[in-house]
A tleap script that builds the chain and sets N, CA, C and O, in Angstrom:
source leaprc.protein.ff14SB
mol = sequence {
  NMET THR GLU ALA ARG ILE GLU LYS SER VAL
  PHE LEU LYS ALA SER PRO GLN ARG VAL TRP
  ASP HIE LEU THR ARG PRO GLU LEU LEU ALA
  ARG TRP PHE HIE PRO SER ASP THR GLU LEU
  THR VAL GLY LYS ALA TYR ALA LEU LEU SER
  ASN SER GLY ASP GLY SER LYS VAL CYS TRP
  GLY GLU VAL LEU GLU ALA GLU PRO PRO THR
  ARG LEU VAL TYR SER PHE THR HIE ASN TRP
  LEU GLU GLY HIE GLU THR ARG VAL GLU TRP
  THR LEU SER ALA VAL ALA ASN GLY THR LEU
  LEU LYS LEU VAL HIE ASP GLY PHE ALA GLY
  ALA LYS VAL ASP VAL PHE ASP SER LEU CYS
  ASP HIE ASP ALA GLY TRP ASP GLU HIE PHE
  ALA LYS LEU ARG GLU ARG VAL MET GLU ALA
  GLU THR ALA THR CALA
}
set mol.1.N position { -12.419 28.632 2.299 }
set mol.1.CA position { -11.868 29.276 3.479 }
set mol.1.C position { -10.469 28.713 3.697 }
set mol.1.O position { -10.304 27.508 3.883 }
set mol.2.N position { -9.467 29.577 3.674 }
set mol.2.CA position { -8.096 29.101 3.773 }
set mol.2.C position { -7.680 28.764 5.190 }
set mol.2.O position { -6.956 27.793 5.408 }
set mol.3.N position { -8.121 29.541 6.144 }
set mol.3.CA position { -7.707 29.292 7.522 }
set mol.3.C position { -8.888 29.502 8.452 }
set mol.3.O position { -9.396 30.615 8.592 }
set mol.4.N position { -9.310 28.441 9.074 }
set mol.4.CA position { -10.462 28.505 9.971 }
set mol.4.C position { -9.962 28.676 11.392 }
set mol.4.O position { -9.690 27.699 12.090 }
set mol.5.N position { -9.841 29.937 11.817 }
set mol.5.CA position { -9.339 30.208 13.164 }
set mol.5.C position { -9.909 31.514 13.683 }
set mol.5.O position { -10.290 32.403 12.922 }
set mol.6.N position { -9.953 31.598 14.986 }
set mol.6.CA position { -10.394 32.806 15.676 }
set mol.6.C position { -9.193 33.352 16.430 }
set mol.6.O position { -8.480 32.604 17.099 }
set mol.7.N position { -8.971 34.647 16.321 }
set mol.7.CA position { -7.904 35.315 17.077 }
set mol.7.C position { -8.517 36.487 17.813 }
set mol.7.O position { -9.237 37.295 17.228 }
set mol.8.N position { -8.228 36.574 19.092 }
set mol.8.CA position { -8.738 37.664 19.920 }
set mol.8.C position { -7.656 38.077 20.916 }
set mol.8.O position { -6.765 37.295 21.246 }
set mol.9.N position { -7.752 39.303 21.379 }
set mol.9.CA position { -6.843 39.734 22.440 }
set mol.9.C position { -7.568 40.735 23.335 }
set mol.9.O position { -8.526 41.395 22.932 }
set mol.10.N position { -7.070 40.815 24.557 }
set mol.10.CA position { -7.653 41.723 25.533 }
set mol.10.C position { -6.540 42.165 26.488 }
set mol.10.O position { -5.664 41.377 26.845 }
set mol.11.N position { -6.591 43.420 26.889 }
set mol.11.CA position { -5.683 43.919 27.918 }
set mol.11.C position { -6.402 43.819 29.256 }
set mol.11.O position { -7.548 44.248 29.396 }
set mol.12.N position { -5.714 43.251 30.230 }
set mol.12.CA position { -6.287 43.078 31.563 }
set mol.12.C position { -5.380 43.747 32.586 }
set mol.12.O position { -4.160 43.587 32.550 }
set mol.13.N position { -5.982 44.487 33.485 }
set mol.13.CA position { -5.220 45.202 34.504 }
set mol.13.C position { -4.953 44.268 35.674 }
set mol.13.O position { -5.513 44.420 36.760 }
set mol.14.N position { -4.067 43.281 35.416 }
set mol.14.CA position { -3.689 42.278 36.415 }
set mol.14.C position { -2.398 41.629 35.943 }
set mol.14.O position { -2.054 41.687 34.763 }
set mol.15.N position { -1.701 41.021 36.865 }
set mol.15.CA position { -0.446 40.348 36.524 }
set mol.15.C position { -0.718 39.107 35.676 }
set mol.15.O position { -1.814 38.549 35.733 }
set mol.16.N position { 0.272 38.668 34.887 }
set mol.16.CA position { 0.100 37.412 34.158 }
set mol.16.C position { -0.267 36.243 35.079 }
set mol.16.O position { -1.059 35.384 34.693 }
set mol.17.N position { 0.294 36.200 36.282 }
set mol.17.CA position { -0.036 35.104 37.197 }
set mol.17.C position { -1.509 35.129 37.593 }
set mol.17.O position { -2.154 34.082 37.646 }
set mol.18.N position { -2.038 36.304 37.868 }
set mol.18.CA position { -3.460 36.414 38.237 }
set mol.18.C position { -4.344 35.976 37.061 }
set mol.18.O position { -5.331 35.268 37.257 }
set mol.19.N position { -3.990 36.396 35.846 }
set mol.19.CA position { -4.765 35.999 34.668 }
set mol.19.C position { -4.637 34.490 34.447 }
set mol.19.O position { -5.622 33.816 34.147 }
set mol.20.N position { -3.415 33.964 34.599 }
set mol.20.CA position { -3.191 32.519 34.467 }
set mol.20.C position { -4.109 31.738 35.409 }
set mol.20.O position { -4.711 30.736 35.023 }
set mol.21.N position { -4.201 32.210 36.630 }
set mol.21.CA position { -5.065 31.540 37.605 }
set mol.21.C position { -6.518 31.496 37.116 }
set mol.21.O position { -7.214 30.503 37.329 }
set mol.22.N position { -6.970 32.561 36.467 }
set mol.22.CA position { -8.339 32.594 35.938 }
set mol.22.C position { -8.527 31.635 34.760 }
set mol.22.O position { -9.652 31.239 34.456 }
set mol.23.N position { -7.442 31.268 34.107 }
set mol.23.CA position { -7.510 30.321 32.988 }
set mol.23.C position { -7.400 28.870 33.434 }
set mol.23.O position { -7.798 27.970 32.695 }
set mol.24.N position { -6.868 28.625 34.627 }
set mol.24.CA position { -6.519 27.250 34.999 }
set mol.24.C position { -7.169 26.741 36.282 }
set mol.24.O position { -7.322 25.530 36.441 }
set mol.25.N position { -7.551 27.611 37.188 }
set mol.25.CA position { -8.096 27.155 38.471 }
set mol.25.C position { -9.612 26.991 38.391 }
set mol.25.O position { -10.313 27.907 37.960 }
set mol.26.N position { -10.121 25.831 38.803 }
set mol.26.CA position { -11.552 25.538 38.655 }
set mol.26.C position { -12.484 26.605 39.226 }
set mol.26.O position { -13.463 26.980 38.580 }
set mol.27.N position { -12.192 27.092 40.418 }
set mol.27.CA position { -13.101 28.052 41.043 }
set mol.27.C position { -13.103 29.393 40.321 }
set mol.27.O position { -14.103 30.111 40.356 }
set mol.28.N position { -11.992 29.743 39.662 }
set mol.28.CA position { -11.939 30.998 38.914 }
set mol.28.C position { -12.493 30.826 37.501 }
set mol.28.O position { -13.134 31.736 36.976 }
set mol.29.N position { -12.256 29.685 36.888 }
set mol.29.CA position { -12.875 29.389 35.585 }
set mol.29.C position { -14.396 29.477 35.682 }
set mol.29.O position { -15.060 29.966 34.768 }
set mol.30.N position { -14.929 29.001 36.788 }
set mol.30.CA position { -16.380 28.999 36.983 }
set mol.30.C position { -16.958 30.412 37.008 }
set mol.30.O position { -18.136 30.604 36.706 }
set mol.31.N position { -16.151 31.385 37.359 }
set mol.31.CA position { -16.651 32.754 37.489 }
set mol.31.C position { -16.818 33.459 36.146 }
set mol.31.O position { -17.591 34.411 36.040 }
set mol.32.N position { -16.086 32.992 35.099 }
set mol.32.CA position { -16.198 33.681 33.808 }
set mol.32.C position { -16.480 32.753 32.624 }
set mol.32.O position { -16.871 33.225 31.556 }
set mol.33.N position { -16.290 31.448 32.793 }
set mol.33.CA position { -16.444 30.520 31.674 }
set mol.33.C position { -17.386 29.396 32.098 }
set mol.33.O position { -18.606 29.539 32.010 }
set mol.34.N position { -16.833 28.298 32.551 }
set mol.34.CA position { -17.615 27.171 33.068 }
set mol.34.C position { -16.824 26.530 34.200 }
set mol.34.O position { -15.594 26.577 34.189 }
set mol.35.N position { -17.499 25.935 35.172 }
set mol.35.CA position { -16.783 25.195 36.215 }
set mol.35.C position { -15.989 24.052 35.587 }
set mol.35.O position { -16.447 23.411 34.641 }
set mol.36.N position { -14.811 23.808 36.117 }
set mol.36.CA position { -13.967 22.715 35.627 }
set mol.36.C position { -13.931 21.595 36.655 }
set mol.36.O position { -14.016 21.833 37.860 }
set mol.37.N position { -13.804 20.375 36.161 }
set mol.37.CA position { -13.725 19.233 37.073 }
set mol.37.C position { -12.326 19.049 37.642 }
set mol.37.O position { -12.120 18.207 38.517 }
set mol.38.N position { -11.357 19.831 37.154 }
set mol.38.CA position { -9.979 19.722 37.615 }
set mol.38.C position { -9.222 20.993 37.258 }
set mol.38.O position { -9.659 21.759 36.399 }
set mol.39.N position { -8.095 21.216 37.910 }
set mol.39.CA position { -7.221 22.308 37.504 }
set mol.39.C position { -6.625 21.952 36.152 }
set mol.39.O position { -6.286 20.794 35.909 }
set mol.40.N position { -6.494 22.930 35.274 }
set mol.40.CA position { -5.947 22.669 33.950 }
set mol.40.C position { -4.426 22.616 34.038 }
set mol.40.O position { -3.762 23.646 34.157 }
set mol.41.N position { -3.888 21.410 33.979 }
set mol.41.CA position { -2.447 21.179 34.018 }
set mol.41.C position { -2.065 20.252 32.875 }
set mol.41.O position { -2.868 19.437 32.423 }
set mol.42.N position { -0.834 20.388 32.419 }
set mol.42.CA position { -0.376 19.670 31.228 }
set mol.42.C position { -0.533 18.161 31.380 }
set mol.42.O position { -0.224 17.585 32.423 }
set mol.43.N position { -1.021 17.541 30.312 }
set mol.43.CA position { -1.185 16.104 30.281 }
set mol.43.C position { -2.475 15.589 30.880 }
set mol.43.O position { -2.743 14.389 30.831 }
set mol.44.N position { -3.286 16.481 31.450 }
set mol.44.CA position { -4.531 16.049 32.099 }
set mol.44.C position { -5.738 16.322 31.212 }
set mol.44.O position { -5.828 17.352 30.544 }
set mol.45.N position { -6.658 15.370 31.228 }
set mol.45.CA position { -7.958 15.597 30.606 }
set mol.45.C position { -8.754 16.527 31.520 }
set mol.45.O position { -8.560 16.537 32.735 }
set mol.46.N position { -9.637 17.293 30.929 }
set mol.46.CA position { -10.486 18.184 31.716 }
set mol.46.C position { -11.899 18.137 31.139 }
set mol.46.O position { -12.104 17.739 29.992 }
set mol.47.N position { -12.839 18.541 31.930 }
set mol.47.CA position { -14.216 18.747 31.472 }
set mol.47.C position { -14.712 20.047 32.083 }
set mol.47.O position { -14.552 20.280 33.281 }
set mol.48.N position { -15.310 20.886 31.263 }
set mol.48.CA position { -15.970 22.087 31.748 }
set mol.48.C position { -17.449 21.760 31.852 }
set mol.48.O position { -18.049 21.203 30.933 }
set mol.49.N position { -18.018 22.116 32.986 }
set mol.49.CA position { -19.365 21.669 33.331 }
set mol.49.C position { -20.397 22.769 33.131 }
set mol.49.O position { -20.064 23.953 33.084 }
set mol.50.N position { -21.617 22.369 33.017 }
set mol.50.CA position { -22.723 23.298 32.826 }
set mol.50.C position { -22.821 24.262 34.004 }
set mol.50.O position { -22.604 23.878 35.154 }
set mol.51.N position { -23.147 25.507 33.707 }
set mol.51.CA position { -23.355 26.496 34.763 }
set mol.51.C position { -24.660 26.268 35.513 }
set mol.51.O position { -24.913 26.926 36.523 }
set mol.52.N position { -25.492 25.347 35.037 }
set mol.52.CA position { -26.766 25.065 35.705 }
set mol.52.C position { -26.574 24.265 36.988 }
set mol.52.O position { -27.494 24.157 37.799 }
set mol.53.N position { -25.365 23.697 37.172 }
set mol.53.CA position { -25.096 22.943 38.389 }
set mol.53.C position { -25.510 21.490 38.327 }
set mol.53.O position { -25.436 20.787 39.335 }
set mol.54.N position { -25.949 21.019 37.159 }
set mol.54.CA position { -26.380 19.623 37.061 }
set mol.54.C position { -25.222 18.657 36.805 }
set mol.54.O position { -25.428 17.445 36.742 }
set mol.55.N position { -24.006 19.190 36.657 }
set mol.55.CA position { -22.827 18.346 36.486 }
set mol.55.C position { -22.597 17.847 35.074 }
set mol.55.O position { -21.669 17.072 34.842 }
set mol.56.N position { -23.420 18.271 34.123 }
set mol.56.CA position { -23.241 17.793 32.751 }
set mol.56.C position { -22.050 18.483 32.085 }
set mol.56.O position { -21.781 19.661 32.323 }
set mol.57.N position { -21.343 17.721 31.244 }
set mol.57.CA position { -20.190 18.254 30.529 }
set mol.57.C position { -20.659 19.158 29.396 }
set mol.57.O position { -21.576 18.818 28.647 }
set mol.58.N position { -20.010 20.320 29.285 }
set mol.58.CA position { -20.299 21.258 28.212 }
set mol.58.C position { -19.178 21.210 27.181 }
set mol.58.O position { -19.437 21.142 25.980 }
set mol.59.N position { -17.947 21.243 27.645 }
set mol.59.CA position { -16.760 21.216 26.795 }
set mol.59.C position { -15.740 20.305 27.461 }
set mol.59.O position { -15.750 20.140 28.680 }
set mol.60.N position { -14.865 19.716 26.665 }
set mol.60.CA position { -13.850 18.850 27.248 }
set mol.60.C position { -12.670 18.725 26.300 }
set mol.60.O position { -12.748 19.091 25.128 }
set mol.61.N position { -11.575 18.199 26.837 }
set mol.61.CA position { -10.364 18.000 26.051 }
set mol.61.C position { -9.222 17.602 26.953 }
set mol.61.O position { -9.416 17.039 28.030 }
set mol.62.N position { -8.019 17.909 26.484 }
set mol.62.CA position { -6.808 17.599 27.238 }
set mol.62.C position { -5.863 18.784 27.161 }
set mol.62.O position { -5.749 19.435 26.122 }
set mol.63.N position { -5.186 19.059 28.268 }
set mol.63.CA position { -4.193 20.128 28.279 }
set mol.63.C position { -2.943 19.597 27.583 }
set mol.63.O position { -2.331 18.632 28.040 }
set mol.64.N position { -2.570 20.233 26.481 }
set mol.64.CA position { -1.458 19.778 25.652 }
set mol.64.C position { -0.134 20.416 26.049 }
set mol.64.O position { 0.906 19.757 26.032 }
set mol.65.N position { -0.170 21.692 26.404 }
set mol.65.CA position { 1.034 22.423 26.798 }
set mol.65.C position { 0.670 23.424 27.882 }
set mol.65.O position { -0.414 24.008 27.868 }
set mol.66.N position { 1.582 23.614 28.814 }
set mol.66.CA position { 1.384 24.621 29.856 }
set mol.66.C position { 2.745 25.158 30.259 }
set mol.66.O position { 3.623 24.408 30.684 }
set mol.67.N position { 2.906 26.463 30.120 }
set mol.67.CA position { 4.119 27.161 30.537 }
set mol.67.C position { 3.691 28.322 31.431 }
set mol.67.O position { 3.625 29.465 30.979 }
set mol.68.N position { 3.399 28.026 32.707 }
set mol.68.CA position { 2.894 29.068 33.609 }
set mol.68.C position { 3.886 30.216 33.758 }
set mol.68.O position { 5.084 29.954 33.876 }
set mol.69.N position { 3.464 31.434 33.759 }
set mol.69.CA position { 2.137 31.945 33.457 }
set mol.69.C position { 2.074 32.589 32.069 }
set mol.69.O position { 1.477 33.655 31.918 }
set mol.70.N position { 2.675 31.964 31.058 }
set mol.70.CA position { 2.742 32.626 29.755 }
set mol.70.C position { 2.021 31.923 28.611 }
set mol.70.O position { 1.681 32.573 27.623 }
set mol.71.N position { 1.777 30.615 28.712 }
set mol.71.CA position { 1.187 29.909 27.566 }
set mol.71.C position { 0.436 28.665 28.024 }
set mol.71.O position { 0.926 27.884 28.839 }
set mol.72.N position { -0.771 28.502 27.476 }
set mol.72.CA position { -1.615 27.347 27.776 }
set mol.72.C position { -2.272 26.896 26.474 }
set mol.72.O position { -2.855 27.703 25.750 }
set mol.73.N position { -2.172 25.600 26.184 }
set mol.73.CA position { -2.768 25.043 24.965 }
set mol.73.C position { -3.556 23.802 25.348 }
set mol.73.O position { -3.058 22.933 26.064 }
set mol.74.N position { -4.797 23.727 24.864 }
set mol.74.CA position { -5.577 22.518 25.117 }
set mol.74.C position { -6.462 22.185 23.921 }
set mol.74.O position { -6.853 23.054 23.142 }
set mol.75.N position { -6.763 20.885 23.807 }
set mol.75.CA position { -7.765 20.477 22.828 }
set mol.75.C position { -9.126 20.853 23.397 }
set mol.75.O position { -9.299 20.963 24.611 }
set mol.76.N position { -10.086 21.048 22.501 }
set mol.76.CA position { -11.378 21.585 22.921 }
set mol.76.C position { -12.465 21.047 22.003 }
set mol.76.O position { -12.377 21.186 20.782 }
set mol.77.N position { -13.475 20.442 22.580 }
set mol.77.CA position { -14.629 20.007 21.802 }
set mol.77.C position { -15.876 20.086 22.666 }
set mol.77.O position { -15.801 20.289 23.878 }
set mol.78.N position { -17.011 19.922 22.026 }
set mol.78.CA position { -18.298 19.851 22.719 }
set mol.78.C position { -19.281 19.167 21.780 }
set mol.78.O position { -18.945 18.857 20.637 }
set mol.79.N position { -20.476 18.938 22.257 }
set mol.79.CA position { -21.457 18.173 21.475 }
set mol.79.C position { -21.735 18.764 20.100 }
set mol.79.O position { -21.933 18.016 19.143 }
set mol.80.N position { -21.754 20.080 19.981 }
set mol.80.CA position { -22.100 20.717 18.712 }
set mol.80.C position { -21.008 20.550 17.663 }
set mol.80.O position { -21.255 20.761 16.475 }
set mol.81.N position { -19.802 20.173 18.087 }
set mol.81.CA position { -18.726 19.897 17.125 }
set mol.81.C position { -18.738 18.437 16.674 }
set mol.81.O position { -17.909 18.024 15.864 }
set mol.82.N position { -19.671 17.671 17.199 }
set mol.82.CA position { -19.871 16.275 16.788 }
set mol.82.C position { -18.584 15.451 16.830 }
set mol.82.O position { -18.277 14.710 15.896 }
set mol.83.N position { -17.836 15.594 17.930 }
set mol.83.CA position { -16.630 14.793 18.126 }
set mol.83.C position { -15.368 15.369 17.524 }
set mol.83.O position { -14.284 14.824 17.733 }
set mol.84.N position { -15.482 16.465 16.777 }
set mol.84.CA position { -14.297 17.085 16.175 }
set mol.84.C position { -13.551 17.897 17.237 }
set mol.84.O position { -14.150 18.724 17.924 }
set mol.85.N position { -12.250 17.661 17.369 }
set mol.85.CA position { -11.445 18.414 18.341 }
set mol.85.C position { -10.838 19.642 17.689 }
set mol.85.O position { -10.264 19.573 16.602 }
set mol.86.N position { -10.978 20.770 18.377 }
set mol.86.CA position { -10.302 21.994 17.975 }
set mol.86.C position { -9.182 22.247 18.978 }
set mol.86.O position { -8.955 21.442 19.882 }
set mol.87.N position { -8.490 23.358 18.815 }
set mol.87.CA position { -7.360 23.679 19.692 }
set mol.87.C position { -7.490 25.122 20.153 }
set mol.87.O position { -7.763 26.024 19.360 }
set mol.88.N position { -7.289 25.321 21.448 }
set mol.88.CA position { -7.309 26.658 22.035 }
set mol.88.C position { -5.921 26.951 22.584 }
set mol.88.O position { -5.358 26.153 23.333 }
set mol.89.N position { -5.375 28.100 22.205 }
set mol.89.CA position { -4.065 28.525 22.706 }
set mol.89.C position { -4.198 29.909 23.333 }
set mol.89.O position { -4.691 30.848 22.708 }
set mol.90.N position { -3.753 30.010 24.566 }
set mol.90.CA position { -3.716 31.278 25.294 }
set mol.90.C position { -2.256 31.701 25.434 }
set mol.90.O position { -1.404 30.890 25.798 }
set mol.91.N position { -1.967 32.969 25.144 }
set mol.91.CA position { -0.636 33.530 25.341 }
set mol.91.C position { -0.780 34.764 26.225 }
set mol.91.O position { -1.587 35.649 25.944 }
set mol.92.N position { 0.007 34.812 27.291 }
set mol.92.CA position { -0.043 35.918 28.238 }
set mol.92.C position { 1.285 36.654 28.206 }
set mol.92.O position { 2.344 36.042 28.349 }
set mol.93.N position { 1.231 37.967 28.018 }
set mol.93.CA position { 2.438 38.789 27.985 }
set mol.93.C position { 2.293 39.930 28.976 }
set mol.93.O position { 1.276 40.623 29.000 }
set mol.94.N position { 3.318 40.117 29.789 }
set mol.94.CA position { 3.311 41.240 30.719 }
set mol.94.C position { 3.463 42.537 29.928 }
set mol.94.O position { 4.320 42.645 29.051 }
set mol.95.N position { 2.627 43.511 30.245 }
set mol.95.CA position { 2.707 44.851 29.673 }
set mol.95.C position { 2.623 45.829 30.840 }
set mol.95.O position { 2.321 45.433 31.966 }
set mol.96.N position { 2.892 47.106 30.571 }
set mol.96.CA position { 2.827 48.103 31.635 }
set mol.96.C position { 1.465 48.043 32.325 }
set mol.96.O position { 0.432 48.185 31.671 }
set mol.97.N position { 1.460 47.837 33.619 }
set mol.97.CA position { 0.253 47.812 34.449 }
set mol.97.C position { -0.691 46.640 34.193 }
set mol.97.O position { -1.855 46.690 34.591 }
set mol.98.N position { -0.208 45.591 33.538 }
set mol.98.CA position { -1.127 44.480 33.333 }
set mol.98.C position { -0.619 43.391 32.410 }
set mol.98.O position { 0.578 43.113 32.336 }
set mol.99.N position { -1.572 42.778 31.704 }
set mol.99.CA position { -1.301 41.617 30.856 }
set mol.99.C position { -2.037 41.759 29.535 }
set mol.99.O position { -3.193 42.180 29.492 }
set mol.100.N position { -1.353 41.404 28.465 }
set mol.100.CA position { -2.000 41.242 27.170 }
set mol.100.C position { -2.289 39.755 27.029 }
set mol.100.O position { -1.371 38.935 27.008 }
set mol.101.N position { -3.569 39.413 26.934 }
set mol.101.CA position { -3.998 38.026 26.789 }
set mol.101.C position { -4.451 37.815 25.351 }
set mol.101.O position { -5.334 38.517 24.858 }
set mol.102.N position { -3.836 36.842 24.684 }
set mol.102.CA position { -4.210 36.517 23.302 }
set mol.102.C position { -4.783 35.108 23.250 }
set mol.102.O position { -4.299 34.196 23.920 }
set mol.103.N position { -5.810 34.953 22.450 }
set mol.103.CA position { -6.468 33.671 22.220 }
set mol.103.C position { -6.380 33.330 20.740 }
set mol.103.O position { -6.650 34.172 19.883 }
set mol.104.N position { -6.000 32.097 20.446 }
set mol.104.CA position { -6.133 31.539 19.103 }
set mol.104.C position { -6.933 30.255 19.255 }
set mol.104.O position { -6.532 29.345 19.981 }
set mol.105.N position { -8.056 30.189 18.571 }
set mol.105.CA position { -8.891 28.984 18.579 }
set mol.105.C position { -8.927 28.494 17.136 }
set mol.105.O position { -9.530 29.131 16.273 }
set mol.106.N position { -8.279 27.362 16.879 }
set mol.106.CA position { -8.179 26.858 15.514 }
set mol.106.C position { -8.521 25.377 15.456 }
set mol.106.O position { -8.940 24.784 16.450 }
set mol.107.N position { -8.337 24.792 14.286 }
set mol.107.CA position { -8.623 23.379 14.114 }
set mol.107.C position { -10.049 23.090 13.692 }
set mol.107.O position { -10.505 21.952 13.804 }
set mol.108.N position { -10.763 24.095 13.210 }
set mol.108.CA position { -12.149 23.901 12.784 }
set mol.108.C position { -12.253 23.180 11.439 }
set mol.108.O position { -13.230 22.480 11.176 }
set mol.109.N position { -11.240 23.356 10.597 }
set mol.109.CA position { -11.277 22.731 9.274 }
set mol.109.C position { -11.409 21.219 9.427 }
set mol.109.O position { -10.759 20.608 10.275 }
set mol.110.N position { -12.240 20.641 8.611 }
set mol.110.CA position { -12.443 19.200 8.659 }
set mol.110.C position { -13.578 18.766 9.563 }
set mol.110.O position { -13.911 17.582 9.618 }
set mol.111.N position { -14.178 19.713 10.275 }
set mol.111.CA position { -15.311 19.368 11.141 }
set mol.111.C position { -16.507 18.955 10.288 }
set mol.111.O position { -16.654 19.410 9.154 }
set mol.112.N position { -17.351 18.097 10.833 }
set mol.112.CA position { -18.547 17.629 10.121 }
set mol.112.C position { -19.620 18.712 10.045 }
set mol.112.O position { -20.539 18.624 9.232 }
set mol.113.N position { -19.502 19.719 10.883 }
set mol.113.CA position { -20.483 20.803 10.921 }
set mol.113.C position { -20.076 21.887 9.928 }
set mol.113.O position { -18.961 21.862 9.408 }
set mol.114.N position { -20.965 22.834 9.663 }
set mol.114.CA position { -20.636 23.966 8.805 }
set mol.114.C position { -19.556 24.797 9.498 }
set mol.114.O position { -19.792 25.373 10.561 }
set mol.115.N position { -18.379 24.854 8.894 }
set mol.115.CA position { -17.229 25.491 9.537 }
set mol.115.C position { -17.469 26.979 9.749 }
set mol.115.O position { -17.163 27.500 10.821 }
set mol.116.N position { -18.009 27.674 8.755 }
set mol.116.CA position { -18.221 29.111 8.910 }
set mol.116.C position { -19.218 29.401 10.026 }
set mol.116.O position { -18.987 30.291 10.845 }
set mol.117.N position { -20.316 28.666 10.066 }
set mol.117.CA position { -21.293 28.857 11.145 }
set mol.117.C position { -20.665 28.582 12.508 }
set mol.117.O position { -20.924 29.299 13.474 }
set mol.118.N position { -19.845 27.549 12.579 }
set mol.118.CA position { -19.185 27.213 13.839 }
set mol.118.C position { -18.228 28.320 14.264 }
set mol.118.O position { -18.166 28.679 15.440 }
set mol.119.N position { -17.477 28.862 13.298 }
set mol.119.CA position { -16.583 29.985 13.607 }
set mol.119.C position { -17.374 31.175 14.138 }
set mol.119.O position { -16.981 31.790 15.129 }
set mol.120.N position { -18.475 31.500 13.489 }
set mol.120.CA position { -19.303 32.632 13.928 }
set mol.120.C position { -19.836 32.417 15.340 }
set mol.120.O position { -19.800 33.328 16.167 }
set mol.121.N position { -20.326 31.220 15.612 }
set mol.121.CA position { -20.856 30.916 16.945 }
set mol.121.C position { -19.772 30.996 18.013 }
set mol.121.O position { -19.984 31.588 19.071 }
set mol.122.N position { -18.618 30.407 17.744 }
set mol.122.CA position { -17.525 30.430 18.721 }
set mol.122.C position { -16.973 31.846 18.890 }
set mol.122.O position { -16.624 32.245 20.001 }
set mol.123.N position { -16.892 32.603 17.801 }
set mol.123.CA position { -16.412 33.975 17.868 }
set mol.123.C position { -17.296 34.802 18.803 }
set mol.123.O position { -16.792 35.536 19.654 }
set mol.124.N position { -18.599 34.681 18.643 }
set mol.124.CA position { -19.531 35.409 19.517 }
set mol.124.C position { -19.422 34.918 20.958 }
set mol.124.O position { -19.473 35.714 21.896 }
set mol.125.N position { -19.273 33.619 21.129 }
set mol.125.CA position { -19.126 33.070 22.479 }
set mol.125.C position { -17.884 33.587 23.176 }
set mol.125.O position { -17.933 33.953 24.350 }
set mol.126.N position { -16.762 33.618 22.451 }
set mol.126.CA position { -15.535 34.127 23.067 }
set mol.126.C position { -15.672 35.604 23.436 }
set mol.126.O position { -15.129 36.037 24.452 }
set mol.127.N position { -16.396 36.385 22.618 }
set mol.127.CA position { -16.623 37.791 22.981 }
set mol.127.C position { -17.322 37.892 24.335 }
set mol.127.O position { -16.927 38.691 25.184 }
set mol.128.N position { -18.353 37.084 24.533 }
set mol.128.CA position { -19.074 37.093 25.813 }
set mol.128.C position { -18.166 36.673 26.963 }
set mol.128.O position { -18.175 37.291 28.028 }
set mol.129.N position { -17.388 35.626 26.743 }
set mol.129.CA position { -16.511 35.133 27.805 }
set mol.129.C position { -15.398 36.132 28.117 }
set mol.129.O position { -15.032 36.297 29.281 }
set mol.130.N position { -14.852 36.801 27.097 }
set mol.130.CA position { -13.818 37.808 27.339 }
set mol.130.C position { -14.376 38.944 28.190 }
set mol.130.O position { -13.693 39.433 29.089 }
set mol.131.N position { -15.600 39.366 27.918 }
set mol.131.CA position { -16.209 40.440 28.712 }
set mol.131.C position { -16.344 40.014 30.174 }
set mol.131.O position { -16.049 40.793 31.081 }
set mol.132.N position { -16.786 38.785 30.399 }
set mol.132.CA position { -16.902 38.283 31.777 }
set mol.132.C position { -15.535 38.156 32.432 }
set mol.132.O position { -15.373 38.488 33.606 }
set mol.133.N position { -14.550 37.676 31.677 }
set mol.133.CA position { -13.200 37.542 32.226 }
set mol.133.C position { -12.669 38.901 32.668 }
set mol.133.O position { -12.101 39.024 33.754 }
set mol.134.N position { -12.849 39.908 31.844 }
set mol.134.CA position { -12.384 41.257 32.201 }
set mol.134.C position { -13.030 41.712 33.507 }
set mol.134.O position { -12.346 42.243 34.382 }
set mol.135.N position { -14.336 41.510 33.645 }
set mol.135.CA position { -15.039 41.893 34.876 }
set mol.135.C position { -14.498 41.137 36.086 }
set mol.135.O position { -14.237 41.739 37.127 }
set mol.136.N position { -14.331 39.839 35.955 }
set mol.136.CA position { -13.896 39.016 37.089 }
set mol.136.C position { -12.462 39.326 37.496 }
set mol.136.O position { -12.148 39.342 38.686 }
set mol.137.N position { -11.598 39.570 36.533 }
set mol.137.CA position { -10.213 39.921 36.856 }
set mol.137.C position { -10.182 41.270 37.568 }
set mol.137.O position { -9.444 41.437 38.539 }
set mol.138.N position { -10.971 42.230 37.098 }
set mol.138.CA position { -11.014 43.542 37.752 }
set mol.138.C position { -11.557 43.421 39.174 }
set mol.138.O position { -11.059 44.083 40.085 }
set mol.139.N position { -12.570 42.585 39.372 }
set mol.139.CA position { -13.103 42.357 40.721 }
set mol.139.C position { -12.032 41.777 41.631 }
set mol.139.O position { -11.906 42.185 42.786 }
set mol.140.N position { -11.264 40.831 41.116 }
set mol.140.CA position { -10.205 40.202 41.915 }
set mol.140.C position { -9.120 41.211 42.259 }
set mol.140.O position { -8.605 41.213 43.377 }
set mol.141.N position { -8.774 42.062 41.313 }
set mol.141.CA position { -7.751 43.084 41.567 }
set mol.141.C position { -8.242 44.093 42.596 }
set mol.141.O position { -7.484 44.493 43.480 }
set mol.142.N position { -9.486 44.505 42.495 }
set mol.142.CA position { -10.058 45.465 43.439 }
set mol.142.C position { -10.119 44.871 44.843 }
set mol.142.O position { -9.871 45.566 45.828 }
set mol.143.N position { -10.447 43.597 44.928 }
set mol.143.CA position { -10.564 42.928 46.231 }
set mol.143.C position { -9.227 42.811 46.943 }
set mol.143.O position { -9.186 42.773 48.172 }
set mol.144.N position { -8.128 42.753 46.188 }
set mol.144.CA position { -6.809 42.603 46.806 }
set mol.144.C position { -6.068 43.927 46.924 }
set mol.144.O position { -4.975 43.976 47.489 }
set mol.145.N position { -6.649 44.997 46.399 }
set mol.145.CA position { -5.974 46.307 46.437 }
set mol.145.C position { -6.060 46.941 47.803 }
set mol.145.O position { -5.546 48.040 48.007 }
savepdb mol mol.pdb
quit
C-alpha cells in the first residue's frame, strides 16, 4: 500500500464559521462526534469522550494547526491504534450557499495494527460521522433561520 490515507468531502449548507464551530466547540462536537474535554485550539491537547457519559476517553491528541475558519489539523489516536498517532486535517472552503468541508486522515502507515483493516474501519466511521454532521449543521441552520 503506497499511501494509507482517507479523503472525504461534504457540502454543507452553512457558513464556514458555523461548520468550524461544529469542529471545535465541545458542545457542538458532542452532537455529531464525541464530547470534547476542551475547545479545540492550537497547541492544546484534547480528549474526545465516550457518548455513554462515563467520562472515558475514546480518542485523543493535540491540535497542531488552526486557521479559523478554514483549516484545522490535529493528531488523533485511540486504544485500537495501540498508541500510534495519525493525523486529521479539515479544510473548509466557502462555496455558493455554504461550505465545502474536506477531511484527510493519514499517518496510518507504520501502525502496529493491520493498516488496511484500520483504514476500512475509520473510513466507515467517518461516513457515519459525516452523516450526523450534515444533520446537525442543517438543524442549526434551520434553528437560526
